[in-house]
DOFI-387568 format. One line per field, with one value per residue: x, y, z of N, C-alpha, C in turn; residue in three letters. Coordinates in nm, 4 decimals. Example, Ala and Ser with C-alpha at 12.3 -4.5 7.8 and 13.67 -1.06 7.14 Angstrom:
REM residues 2
n_east: [1.3190	1.2850]
n_north: [-0.5690	-0.2250]
n_up: [0.7800	0.7080]
ca_east: [1.2300	1.3670]
ca_north: [-0.4500	-0.1060]
ca_up: [0.7800	0.7140]
c_east: [1.3200	1.2900]
c_north: [-0.3300	0.0030]
c_up: [0.7800	0.7870]
rest: [ALA	SER]
//
This chain:
REM residues 266
n_east: [9.7597	9.7359	9.9491	9.8009	9.6196	9.7868	9.8523	9.8716	9.5946	9.4385	9.5245	9.3056	9.1012	9.2036	9.2030	8.9285	8.8351	8.9849	8.8684	8.6069	8.6008	8.6522	8.4238	8.2085	8.2550	8.2231	7.9556	7.8226	7.8976	7.7774	7.5074	7.4788	7.5175	7.2943	7.0701	7.1004	7.1303	7.3631	7.5702	7.6643	7.8848	8.0370	8.0662	8.0809	7.8867	8.0007	7.9216	7.9202	8.1896	8.2930	8.1879	8.3319	8.5886	8.5747	8.4931	8.6917	8.9182	9.1401	9.2778	9.3230	9.4810	9.7141	9.8117	9.8402	10.0571	10.2658	10.2670	10.3026	10.5584	10.7060	10.6632	10.7658	11.0379	11.1238	11.0826	11.2645	11.5076	11.4909	11.4993	11.7557	11.9185	11.8307	11.9027	12.1838	12.2492	12.1567	12.3302	12.5745	12.5312	12.5031	12.7552	12.9246	12.9591	13.0070	12.9022	12.6342	12.5735	12.6108	12.4467	12.2022	12.0199	11.9688	11.8420	11.6043	11.5048	11.4598	11.2125	11.0360	10.9980	10.7593	10.5770	10.4633	10.6498	10.8952	10.8622	10.8325	11.0938	11.2575	11.1519	11.2288	11.5070	11.5457	11.3767	11.0735	11.0374	11.0625	11.2531	11.2437	11.0166	11.0858	11.2846	11.1372	10.9648	11.1589	11.2848	11.0762	11.0173	11.2450	11.2906	11.1310	11.2575	11.5246	11.4964	11.3726	11.5607	11.7978	11.7198	11.6841	11.9456	12.0716	11.9585	12.0554	12.1357	12.3623	12.5139	12.5584	12.7258	12.9441	13.0217	13.1062	13.3161	13.4949	13.5640	13.7282	13.6234	13.6066	13.5055	13.3513	13.2833	13.1176	12.9129	12.8263	12.7444	12.5786	12.4508	12.3380	12.1629	11.9851	11.8764	11.7452	11.4619	11.3477	11.4151	11.2602	11.0104	11.0061	11.0005	10.7457	10.5871	10.6590	10.5442	10.2749	10.2928	10.4579	10.2954	10.1275	10.3203	10.4042	10.1736	10.1486	10.3863	10.3306	10.1302	10.2813	10.4238	10.4150	10.5315	10.4214	10.1809	10.2813	10.1657	10.0736	9.8637	9.8164	9.7979	9.5660	9.3784	9.3898	9.3062	9.0528	8.9176	8.9182	8.7592	8.5173	8.4702	8.4283	8.3931	8.5839	8.8169	8.7969	8.8127	9.0779	9.2021	9.1172	9.2590	9.5184	9.5040	9.4605	9.6990	9.8813	9.8058	9.8611	10.1383	10.2355	10.1627	10.3297	10.5809	10.5595	10.5539	10.8083	10.9547	10.9025	11.0175	11.2860	11.3717	11.3034	11.3481	11.2664	10.9991	10.9498	10.8155	10.8435	10.9035	10.8495	10.9574	11.2848]
n_north: [4.7432	4.5341	4.3664	4.3330	4.5425	4.7553	4.7250	4.8671	5.0184	4.8810	5.0117	5.0828	5.1187	5.3309	5.5307	5.5581	5.6414	5.8739	6.0318	6.0351	6.1817	6.4670	6.4959	6.4641	6.6849	6.8954	6.8532	6.9051	7.1704	7.2919	7.2416	7.3856	7.6493	7.6758	7.6488	7.8307	8.1785	8.2909	8.5205	8.5057	8.6519	8.6408	8.3649	8.1656	7.9094	7.5714	7.5103	7.7585	7.8162	7.6103	7.6884	7.9256	7.8163	7.6996	7.9088	8.1005	7.9688	8.0045	8.2315	8.1398	7.9129	8.0174	8.1846	7.9977	7.8439	8.0213	8.0537	7.7846	7.7381	7.9087	7.7866	7.5259	7.5677	7.7170	7.5282	7.3319	7.4688	7.5059	7.2407	7.1517	7.3425	7.2998	7.0294	7.0397	7.2244	7.0857	6.8649	6.9951	7.0983	6.8628	6.7474	6.9288	7.0635	7.3266	7.4649	7.3926	7.5109	7.7752	7.8351	7.7225	7.8779	8.0869	7.9579	7.8741	8.1239	8.2467	8.1611	8.3025	8.5464	8.7575	8.7146	8.9474	9.1377	9.0435	9.0080	9.2672	9.3682	9.1868	9.2213	9.4845	9.4529	9.2588	9.3153	9.3074	9.0667	8.7089	8.6336	8.7395	8.6035	8.3341	8.3358	8.3912	8.1666	7.9663	8.0379	8.0020	7.7330	7.5792	7.5206	7.2970	7.0914	7.1036	7.0477	6.7909	6.6366	6.6707	6.5588	6.2931	6.2257	6.2412	6.0271	5.7925	5.4476	5.3693	5.1376	5.0645	5.2689	5.2267	4.9753	5.0278	5.1950	5.0237	4.8773	5.0408	5.2608	5.6012	5.9345	6.0653	5.8489	5.7012	5.8837	5.8855	5.6166	5.5304	5.7364	5.9373	5.7820	5.7026	5.9466	6.0374	5.9617	6.1190	6.3779	6.4032	6.3771	6.6141	6.7858	6.7305	6.8385	7.0999	7.1717	7.2572	7.4901	7.6253	7.6940	7.8805	8.0714	8.1531	8.2790	8.4957	8.6238	8.7083	8.8845	9.0868	9.2131	9.2365	9.1935	9.3758	9.2097	8.9637	8.8249	8.5731	8.3125	8.4250	8.6963	8.6874	8.6091	8.8293	9.0386	8.9441	8.9444	9.2177	9.3026	9.1919	8.9383	8.6727	8.4035	8.3512	8.3913	8.1781	7.9724	7.9940	7.9280	7.6639	7.5472	7.5804	7.4138	7.1633	7.1391	7.1278	6.8863	6.7052	6.7447	6.6684	6.3986	6.3172	6.3525	6.1656	5.9320	5.9500	5.9180	5.6532	5.5260	5.6094	5.5526	5.2771	5.1053	5.2358	5.1911	4.9332	4.6658	4.4613	4.1270	4.1654	4.0893	4.1566]
n_up: [3.8773	3.5993	3.3531	3.1263	3.1442	3.0956	2.8356	2.5111	2.3362	2.0416	1.7143	1.5495	1.7362	1.8857	1.6908	1.6397	1.8939	1.9151	1.7200	1.8052	2.0458	1.9757	1.8078	1.9862	2.1486	1.9615	1.8917	2.1357	2.1690	1.9434	2.0021	2.2399	2.1485	1.9876	2.1556	2.3537	2.4549	2.3685	2.1992	1.8588	1.7863	2.0076	2.0699	1.8173	1.6515	1.5747	1.3110	1.1795	1.1976	1.0414	0.7952	0.7553	0.7389	0.4886	0.3119	0.3517	0.2802	0.1113	0.2127	0.4761	0.4305	0.3079	0.5120	0.7114	0.6217	0.6635	0.9455	1.0212	0.9231	1.0871	1.3384	1.2944	1.2181	1.4388	1.6412	1.5609	1.5954	1.8726	1.9583	1.8783	2.0114	2.2758	2.3279	2.2948	2.4957	2.7210	2.7193	2.7604	3.0182	3.1544	3.1318	3.2550	3.5704	3.6272	3.4078	3.4414	3.6891	3.6205	3.3943	3.4559	3.6293	3.4476	3.2344	3.3571	3.4397	3.1948	3.1121	3.2573	3.1477	3.0229	2.7188	2.5888	2.6669	2.5745	2.2951	2.1529	2.1880	2.0485	1.7945	1.7488	1.7418	1.5378	1.3290	1.1218	0.9970	0.9577	1.1407	1.4204	1.5083	1.4865	1.6790	1.9126	1.9291	1.9535	2.1968	2.3786	2.3430	2.3961	2.6618	2.7772	2.6328	2.7197	2.9972	3.0001	2.8550	3.0038	3.2474	3.1685	3.0919	3.3387	3.4664	3.3628	3.3655	3.6096	3.6197	3.3570	3.2629	3.4306	3.3451	3.0807	3.1430	3.2713	3.0530	2.9223	2.7924	2.6970	2.8147	2.6150	2.4587	2.6289	2.6496	2.3839	2.3312	2.5378	2.6997	2.5272	2.3520	2.5549	2.6267	2.4024	2.3598	2.5633	2.4835	2.2511	2.3671	2.5130	2.2946	2.1960	2.3966	2.3581	2.1174	2.1400	2.3042	2.1372	1.9217	2.0451	2.1116	1.8563	1.7585	1.9386	1.8741	1.6167	1.6742	1.7861	1.5848	1.2369	0.9112	0.6275	0.4402	0.5071	0.7126	0.9533	1.0887	1.3368	1.2781	1.1248	1.3192	1.4921	1.3207	1.2495	1.4935	1.5466	1.3373	1.4024	1.3030	1.4239	1.3693	1.1734	1.3193	1.5014	1.3168	1.2333	1.4739	1.4954	1.2870	1.3798	1.6053	1.4837	1.3410	1.5522	1.6761	1.4671	1.4347	1.6860	1.6785	1.4677	1.5852	1.7911	1.6394	1.5245	1.7565	1.8207	1.6012	1.6021	1.8573	1.9464	2.1589	2.3848	2.4125	2.4624	2.6539	2.9507	2.8604	2.5918	2.2621	2.1285]
ca_east: [9.7271	9.7995	10.0139	9.6966	9.5633	9.8818	9.8728	9.8098	9.4762	9.4638	9.5269	9.1706	9.0255	9.2562	9.1563	8.7854	8.8212	9.0418	8.7706	8.4825	8.6120	8.6215	8.2861	8.1215	8.2742	8.1611	7.8105	7.7786	7.9191	7.6724	7.3792	7.4768	7.4988	7.1599	6.9626	7.1272	7.1225	7.4974	7.5861	7.7603	8.0078	8.1154	8.0948	8.0128	7.8701	8.0947	7.8765	7.9692	8.3355	8.3164	8.1615	8.4464	8.7006	8.5600	8.4876	8.8189	9.0222	9.2614	9.3462	9.3672	9.5903	9.8360	9.8632	9.8815	10.1922	10.3597	10.2751	10.3607	10.7033	10.7613	10.6612	10.8545	11.1778	11.1514	11.0924	11.3916	11.6133	11.4784	11.5411	11.9019	11.9731	11.7991	11.9839	12.3228	12.2604	12.1404	12.4548	12.6775	12.5022	12.5261	12.8984	13.0004	12.8880	13.0229	12.8019	12.5016	12.5543	12.6091	12.3364	12.0751	11.9268	11.9306	11.7456	11.4759	11.4582	11.4150	11.0719	10.9536	10.9840	10.6316	10.5882	10.4424	10.7710	11.0045	10.8369	10.8698	11.2388	11.3120	11.1097	11.3145	11.6415	11.5530	11.2873	10.9379	11.0337	11.0414	11.3589	11.2006	10.9170	11.1614	11.3538	11.0388	10.9234	11.2727	11.3059	10.9683	11.0103	11.3648	11.2941	11.0921	11.3576	11.6393	11.4619	11.3491	11.6857	11.8912	11.6721	11.7131	12.0898	12.1078	11.8997	12.1108	12.1741	12.5053	12.5832	12.6033	12.8429	13.0572	13.0654	13.1856	13.4408	13.5860	13.6089	13.8201	13.5544	13.6271	13.3847	13.2698	13.2292	13.0030	12.8054	12.7778	12.6855	12.4828	12.3721	12.2573	12.0461	11.8886	11.8144	11.6714	11.3161	11.3090	11.4248	11.1429	10.8952	11.0109	10.9568	10.5997	10.5320	10.6895	10.4647	10.1559	10.3305	10.5171	10.1863	10.0876	10.4283	10.4027	10.0609	10.1849	10.4910	10.2659	10.0611	10.3770	10.4655	10.4149	10.5628	10.3044	10.1613	10.3491	10.1059	10.0308	9.7323	9.8014	9.7494	9.4270	9.2980	9.3845	9.2238	8.9155	8.8578	8.8944	8.6497	8.4003	8.4544	8.4723	8.3979	8.7140	8.9183	8.7881	8.8623	9.2243	9.2387	9.0954	9.3715	9.6334	9.4857	9.4819	9.8423	9.9478	9.7782	9.9344	10.2814	10.2607	10.1579	10.4507	10.6915	10.5420	10.5973	10.9543	11.0069	10.8964	11.1092	11.4244	11.4049	11.2041	11.3743	11.1996	10.8581	10.9376	10.7724	10.8999	10.8465	10.8452	11.0748	11.3630]
ca_north: [4.7361	4.4191	4.3924	4.3433	4.6766	4.8506	4.7005	4.9758	4.9853	4.8661	5.1376	5.1171	5.1689	5.4629	5.6246	5.5822	5.7225	6.0055	6.1075	6.0466	6.2902	6.5963	6.5005	6.4892	6.8243	6.9818	6.8386	6.9771	7.3127	7.3345	7.2401	7.4978	7.7753	7.6804	7.6570	7.9390	8.3138	8.3424	8.5915	8.4412	8.7317	8.5973	8.2223	8.1142	7.7629	7.5036	7.5169	7.8849	7.8032	7.5261	7.7725	8.0147	7.7355	7.6779	8.0338	8.1720	7.8659	8.0550	8.3161	8.0583	7.8251	8.0965	8.2297	7.8793	7.8061	8.1126	8.0185	7.6504	7.7509	7.9676	7.6871	7.4144	7.6107	7.7525	7.4041	7.2678	7.5430	7.4763	7.1024	7.1468	7.4228	7.2364	6.9090	7.0817	7.2857	6.9804	6.7875	7.0773	7.1051	6.7291	6.7186	7.0261	7.1223	7.4719	7.5114	7.3765	7.6121	7.9083	7.8555	7.6718	7.9864	8.1641	7.8774	7.8830	8.2625	8.2856	8.1258	8.3954	8.6715	8.7576	8.7344	9.0870	9.2155	8.9923	9.0193	9.3967	9.3861	9.1084	9.2868	9.6021	9.4092	9.1720	9.3603	9.2546	8.9444	8.5830	8.6115	8.7523	8.5012	8.2122	8.3525	8.3799	8.0263	7.8888	8.0696	7.9429	7.5876	7.5024	7.4846	7.1567	7.0012	7.1030	6.9812	6.6483	6.5722	6.6707	6.4617	6.1596	6.2048	6.2205	5.9023	5.6762	5.3385	5.3814	5.0112	5.0660	5.3560	5.1605	4.8664	5.0852	5.2492	4.9117	4.8300	5.1395	5.3652	5.7368	6.0108	6.0897	5.7207	5.6705	5.9737	5.8457	5.4838	5.5026	5.8480	6.0008	5.6984	5.7052	6.0789	6.0695	5.9635	6.2322	6.4996	6.4075	6.4059	6.7582	6.8520	6.7183	6.9399	7.2323	7.2032	7.3345	7.6248	7.6908	7.7557	8.0009	8.1692	8.2072	8.3724	8.6174	8.6907	8.7763	8.9996	9.1922	9.2878	9.1567	9.2630	9.3925	9.1004	8.8412	8.7846	8.4357	8.2927	8.5217	8.8206	8.6629	8.6116	8.9674	9.1167	8.8959	8.9933	9.3621	9.3207	9.1192	8.8130	8.5747	8.2704	8.3377	8.3758	8.0409	7.8853	7.9967	7.8518	7.5224	7.5031	7.5693	7.2943	7.0465	7.1316	7.0840	6.7437	6.6314	6.7522	6.5841	6.2608	6.2904	6.3383	6.0370	5.8302	5.9585	5.8625	5.5072	5.4788	5.6396	5.4956	5.1712	5.0409	5.3080	5.1530	4.7905	4.6266	4.3335	4.0151	4.1927	4.0434	4.2709]
ca_up: [3.7348	3.5366	3.2250	3.0237	3.1539	3.0404	2.6939	2.4341	2.2580	1.8972	1.6400	1.5030	1.8512	1.9189	1.5885	1.6623	2.0148	1.8878	1.6407	1.8813	2.1434	1.9135	1.7577	2.1002	2.1890	1.8615	1.9034	2.2552	2.1398	1.8504	2.0734	2.3346	2.0745	1.9310	2.2553	2.4486	2.3999	2.3462	2.0722	1.7684	1.7854	2.1232	2.0542	1.6981	1.6511	1.4840	1.1719	1.1249	1.1850	0.9239	0.6773	0.7390	0.6921	0.3451	0.2361	0.3670	0.2717	0.0469	0.3110	0.5886	0.3874	0.2882	0.6418	0.7857	0.5781	0.7296	1.0875	1.0323	0.9033	1.2098	1.4457	1.2621	1.2257	1.5786	1.7179	1.5247	1.6653	2.0150	1.9809	1.8700	2.1208	2.4029	2.3456	2.3146	2.6279	2.8213	2.7222	2.8245	3.1615	3.2091	3.1351	3.3344	3.6829	3.6176	3.3109	3.5010	3.7932	3.5594	3.3007	3.5087	3.6659	3.3286	3.1593	3.4283	3.4373	3.0605	3.0952	3.3349	3.0727	2.9502	2.5739	2.5468	2.6930	2.4921	2.1519	2.0931	2.1875	1.9380	1.6702	1.7342	1.7053	1.4201	1.2234	1.1181	0.9190	1.0284	1.2404	1.5606	1.5402	1.5117	1.8074	2.0205	1.9380	2.0044	2.3387	2.4575	2.3263	2.4290	2.8038	2.7998	2.5756	2.8108	3.1236	2.9771	2.8135	3.1164	3.3448	3.1156	3.1006	3.4790	3.5170	3.2930	3.4554	3.6410	3.5938	3.2180	3.2501	3.4972	3.2574	2.9716	3.1985	3.2932	2.9216	2.8678	2.7163	2.7453	2.8493	2.4973	2.4141	2.7159	2.6084	2.2519	2.3235	2.6450	2.7518	2.4227	2.3191	2.6645	2.6347	2.2797	2.3790	2.6470	2.4028	2.1635	2.4531	2.5355	2.1715	2.1874	2.4868	2.3038	1.9990	2.1773	2.3465	2.0206	1.8453	2.1182	2.0979	1.7203	1.7478	2.0107	1.7973	1.5045	1.7312	1.8201	1.4669	1.1165	0.7877	0.5415	0.3457	0.5521	0.8387	0.9664	1.1498	1.4450	1.2176	1.0865	1.4416	1.5397	1.2278	1.2556	1.6175	1.5307	1.2422	1.4517	1.2287	1.5232	1.3096	1.1059	1.4236	1.5504	1.2096	1.2417	1.5932	1.4637	1.2040	1.4701	1.6874	1.3986	1.3126	1.6751	1.6927	1.3639	1.4628	1.8022	1.6306	1.3892	1.6803	1.8591	1.5447	1.5175	1.8814	1.8113	1.4979	1.6363	1.9885	1.9735	2.2874	2.4932	2.4176	2.4903	2.7880	2.9897	2.7881	2.4486	2.1882	2.0814]
c_east: [9.8045	9.8653	9.9121	9.6344	9.6550	9.8997	9.8030	9.6891	9.5135	9.4522	9.3873	9.0863	9.0726	9.2088	9.0096	8.7653	8.8761	8.9497	8.6442	8.4870	8.5821	8.4783	8.1873	8.1326	8.2054	8.0087	7.7552	7.7911	7.8073	7.5378	7.3695	7.4503	7.3558	7.0520	6.9845	7.1160	7.2601	7.5075	7.6924	7.8898	8.0979	8.1588	8.0187	7.9960	7.9687	8.0529	7.9231	8.1210	8.3696	8.2913	8.2772	8.5688	8.6944	8.5672	8.6195	8.9382	9.1512	9.3436	9.4037	9.4831	9.7209	9.8964	9.9067	10.0238	10.2971	10.3779	10.3375	10.5118	10.7688	10.7693	10.7629	11.0005	11.2155	11.1661	11.2226	11.5090	11.6113	11.5276	11.6928	11.9651	11.9502	11.8836	12.1297	12.3420	12.2475	12.2677	12.5642	12.6558	12.5230	12.6749	12.9754	12.9144	12.8970	12.9183	12.6622	12.4744	12.5420	12.4833	12.2014	11.9775	11.8809	11.8256	11.6076	11.4190	11.4071	11.2677	10.9788	10.9334	10.8518	10.6530	10.5616	10.5617	10.8817	10.9842	10.8738	11.0205	11.3012	11.2725	11.1969	11.4543	11.6468	11.4600	11.1530	10.9265	11.0125	11.1395	11.3108	11.0991	10.9842	11.2292	11.2570	10.9953	11.0358	11.2943	11.2000	10.9744	11.1308	11.3648	11.2468	11.1936	11.4781	11.6089	11.4466	11.4786	11.7844	11.8488	11.7022	11.8624	12.1330	12.0592	11.9488	12.1593	12.3242	12.5822	12.6357	12.7271	12.9649	13.1118	13.1513	13.3182	13.5424	13.6384	13.6979	13.7552	13.5788	13.4952	13.2953	13.2112	13.1102	12.8836	12.7424	12.6986	12.5800	12.3917	12.2847	12.1411	11.9403	11.8123	11.7285	11.5197	11.2692	11.3138	11.3036	11.0149	10.8899	10.9649	10.8051	10.5310	10.5474	10.6005	10.3469	10.1921	10.3987	10.4120	10.1395	10.1923	10.4285	10.2904	10.0926	10.2930	10.4317	10.1817	10.1574	10.4170	10.4768	10.4442	10.4394	10.2963	10.2225	10.2921	10.0632	9.8934	9.7097	9.7491	9.6034	9.3367	9.2811	9.2931	9.0773	8.8466	8.8289	8.7768	8.5233	8.3685	8.5031	8.4814	8.5304	8.8261	8.9174	8.8357	9.0143	9.2733	9.2226	9.2095	9.4966	9.6238	9.5116	9.6299	9.9198	9.9282	9.8586	10.0844	10.3184	10.2580	10.2810	10.5725	10.6822	10.5855	10.7492	11.0185	11.0068	10.9961	11.2554	11.4672	11.3050	11.2237	11.3005	11.0543	10.8394	10.8951	10.8365	10.8265	10.8351	10.9712	11.1509	11.3430]
c_north: [4.6219	4.4593	4.4079	4.4828	4.7797	4.8356	4.8091	4.9277	4.9641	4.9995	5.1790	5.1748	5.3089	5.5677	5.6603	5.6721	5.8632	6.0937	6.1333	6.1629	6.4271	6.6062	6.5275	6.6339	6.9194	6.9741	6.9149	7.1276	7.3653	7.3423	7.3578	7.6297	7.7886	7.7038	7.7689	8.0737	8.3732	8.4037	8.5221	8.5212	8.6955	8.4518	8.1692	7.9632	7.6985	7.5073	7.6467	7.8804	7.7187	7.6038	7.8662	7.9385	7.7148	7.8092	8.1108	8.0788	7.9171	8.1395	8.2320	7.9672	7.9024	8.1404	8.1114	7.8376	7.8938	8.0728	7.8808	7.6550	7.8096	7.8646	7.5767	7.4539	7.6480	7.6297	7.3311	7.3363	7.5105	7.3357	7.0909	7.2208	7.3552	7.1133	6.9458	7.1399	7.1817	6.8964	6.8655	7.0844	6.9698	6.7010	6.8087	7.0813	7.2742	7.5298	7.5015	7.4847	7.7518	7.9328	7.8087	7.7816	8.0690	8.0898	7.8872	8.0247	8.3068	8.2578	8.2167	8.5284	8.6685	8.7850	8.8791	9.1773	9.1743	9.0225	9.1563	9.4201	9.3115	9.1679	9.4097	9.5620	9.3427	9.2138	9.2891	9.1280	8.8216	8.5639	8.6299	8.6478	8.3673	8.2194	8.3350	8.2352	7.9418	7.9125	8.0024	7.7903	7.5128	7.4550	7.3410	7.0571	6.9903	7.0218	6.8309	6.5757	6.5635	6.5685	6.3194	6.1281	6.1746	6.0856	5.7787	5.5731	5.3462	5.2532	5.0060	5.1529	5.2944	5.0475	4.9190	5.1398	5.1373	4.8546	4.9316	5.2503	5.5010	5.8081	6.0308	5.9599	5.6794	5.7580	5.9264	5.7156	5.4556	5.6212	5.9132	5.9124	5.6985	5.8371	6.1114	6.0662	6.0825	6.3630	6.5134	6.4294	6.5543	6.8359	6.8435	6.8194	7.0790	7.2711	7.2935	7.4768	7.6992	7.7580	7.8838	8.1100	8.2326	8.3087	8.5033	8.6944	8.7664	8.8936	9.1176	9.2750	9.1972	9.2439	9.2675	9.2779	8.9696	8.7908	8.6395	8.4273	8.3869	8.6543	8.8065	8.6706	8.7543	9.0524	9.0752	8.9446	9.1429	9.3891	9.2460	8.9950	8.6982	8.4353	8.2470	8.3210	8.2331	7.9416	7.8794	7.9165	7.7015	7.4670	7.4870	7.4426	7.1679	7.0281	7.0816	6.9349	6.6611	6.6309	6.6668	6.4367	6.2231	6.2727	6.2072	5.9223	5.8296	5.8989	5.7104	5.4533	5.4965	5.5778	5.3856	5.1041	5.1084	5.2657	5.0045	4.7674	4.4923	4.2191	4.0381	4.1388	4.1621	4.2955]
c_up: [3.6704	3.4059	3.1135	3.0252	3.0911	2.8899	2.6127	2.3554	2.1123	1.8249	1.5964	1.6163	1.8880	1.8186	1.6124	1.7842	1.9932	1.8060	1.7218	1.9798	2.0842	1.8622	1.8708	2.1468	2.0918	1.8684	2.0226	2.2348	2.0504	1.9213	2.1699	2.2625	2.0206	2.0371	2.3560	2.3777	2.3712	2.2068	1.9885	1.7567	1.9031	2.1083	1.9329	1.7060	1.5543	1.3376	1.1057	1.1056	1.0629	0.7951	0.6504	0.6902	0.5411	0.2673	0.2410	0.3500	0.2090	0.1438	0.4248	0.5509	0.3736	0.4216	0.7289	0.7482	0.6454	0.8760	1.1069	1.0141	1.0275	1.3224	1.4185	1.2760	1.3689	1.6655	1.6875	1.5936	1.8139	2.0464	1.9791	1.9873	2.2557	2.4301	2.3725	2.4539	2.7386	2.8323	2.7926	2.9756	3.2290	3.2261	3.2305	3.4475	3.6797	3.5229	3.3706	3.6051	3.7339	3.4776	3.3539	3.5477	3.5452	3.2461	3.2241	3.4191	3.3022	3.0389	3.1735	3.2635	2.9965	2.8015	2.5314	2.5737	2.5980	2.3437	2.0937	2.0873	2.0706	1.8030	1.6438	1.6875	1.5674	1.3070	1.2285	1.0352	1.0062	1.1430	1.3846	1.6016	1.5670	1.6487	1.9237	2.0390	1.9976	2.1536	2.4256	2.4550	2.3817	2.5744	2.8300	2.7454	2.6682	2.9354	3.1034	2.9410	2.9288	3.2217	3.2978	3.1220	3.2435	3.5316	3.4424	3.3953	3.4851	3.6155	3.4502	3.2012	3.3178	3.4109	3.1433	3.0227	3.2217	3.1620	2.8531	2.7870	2.7803	2.7702	2.7293	2.4428	2.4992	2.6800	2.4783	2.2557	2.4301	2.6731	2.6447	2.3766	2.4287	2.6704	2.5131	2.2989	2.4618	2.5693	2.3110	2.2441	2.4863	2.4140	2.1562	2.2791	2.4266	2.1871	2.0346	2.2185	2.2330	1.9341	1.9124	2.1022	1.9595	1.7019	1.8188	1.9372	1.6792	1.5530	1.7473	1.6993	1.3474	0.9965	0.6982	0.4407	0.3889	0.6835	0.8371	1.0294	1.2672	1.3942	1.1758	1.2091	1.4919	1.4522	1.2363	1.3824	1.6095	1.4391	1.2793	1.3683	1.3175	1.4653	1.2370	1.2075	1.4782	1.4449	1.2113	1.3624	1.5673	1.3791	1.2892	1.5554	1.6064	1.3668	1.4340	1.6978	1.5930	1.3922	1.5829	1.7644	1.5504	1.4799	1.7578	1.7687	1.5317	1.6420	1.8767	1.7096	1.5377	1.7686	2.0241	2.1078	2.4041	2.5100	2.4428	2.6343	2.8234	2.9196	2.6396	2.3843	2.1357	1.9351]
rest: [MET	THR	ASP	ARG	ASP	ARG	ARG	PRO	LEU	PRO	LEU	SER	VAL	ARG	VAL	VAL	LEU	GLY	VAL	LEU	GLY	PRO	LEU	LEU	LEU	LEU	GLY	ALA	TRP	GLU	ALA	TYR	CYS	ARG	ILE	SER	ASP	VAL	ASP	ALA	LEU	LEU	LEU	PRO	PRO	PRO	SER	ASP	VAL	ALA	THR	SER	LEU	TRP	GLU	ASP	ARG	SER	LEU	LEU	TRP	ASP	THR	PHE	LEU	ILE	THR	ALA	ARG	GLU	ILE	ALA	PHE	GLY	LEU	ALA	VAL	ALA	LEU	VAL	LEU	GLY	VAL	VAL	LEU	ALA	ILE	ALA	MET	HIS	LEU	SER	ARG	VAL	VAL	ARG	ALA	THR	LEU	GLY	PRO	LEU	VAL	ILE	GLY	SER	GLN	ALA	ILE	PRO	LEU	PRO	VAL	LEU	ALA	PRO	ILE	LEU	VAL	PHE	TRP	LEU	GLY	PHE	GLY	ILE	ALA	PRO	LYS	LEU	ALA	ILE	VAL	ALA	VAL	ILE	CYS	PHE	PHE	PRO	VAL	VAL	VAL	ALA	THR	LEU	ASP	ALA	LEU	ASP	ARG	VAL	ASP	PRO	ASP	LEU	THR	ARG	LEU	LEU	ARG	THR	MET	GLY	ALA	GLY	ARG	TRP	GLN	ARG	LEU	ARG	TRP	VAL	GLU	LEU	PRO	ALA	ALA	LEU	PRO	ALA	ALA	LEU	SER	GLY	ALA	LYS	ILE	SER	VAL	ALA	ILE	GLY	ALA	ILE	ALA	ALA	VAL	PHE	ALA	GLU	TYR	ALA	GLY	THR	GLU	GLN	GLY	ALA	GLY	GLY	LEU	GLY	HIS	VAL	ILE	GLN	SER	ALA	GLN	SER	GLY	LEU	ALA	THR	ASP	ARG	ALA	PHE	ALA	ALA	VAL	ALA	ILE	LEU	ALA	ALA	PHE	THR	ILE	ALA	THR	THR	GLY	ALA	LEU	ALA	LEU	ALA	GLN	ARG	LEU	LEU	ALA	PRO	TRP	ALA	HIS	ARG	ARG	PRO	GLY	ASP	SER	PRO]
//
């Protein structure tokens, strides 16, 4: 592959292609629902979902704000916790050997088992939902950050060591800047699973009048309002795409060196 092949597409082209993909999917979905015998209670056409988005906009907006807050705060906790844990495991072999198996094992706990326990401990408010999102999201951040810390150019660390830099100075000036893009990449991965975790957390238990999109999906499915359930899912998908894009922008702004190619001007 040549350098020209690797060159990113212009922004206008990326926007057009990014819109074209969903439009093609929606068109094929609508056509399938119209020409097949599939029941709208099982798979509503996009036109019905769009109608629900408009008619239920007040309910969907209010519940979206609740779920978005759970995902955003849970992701922030996961990012901080994941970076701190990755640094601790990078600096100490004892910490890595002790906590490594626990970090991996935490991801094997099924949400239906974890959620009721956290609800029992923390109540039916936002706290257990934040905890669930954070527990599910921190693993990609830890793995990506720790891997980046371990792959720092040893020549740079040796150079700083010969200049008299201490351990924390090497961490501050070389290792953390190198790990920042990876931490944000881990956060981008976490956004999608964070949305799923938030929905499952809301399934487990919701305070009266404080339900998010997960509660809407659960209620809509029970009431055979499948179009409303799909509308809630569409909002979650749009939020995930927007949040991932915001994290990608933050990655470019905070770590521009990670996106430079050979021959690019600094």
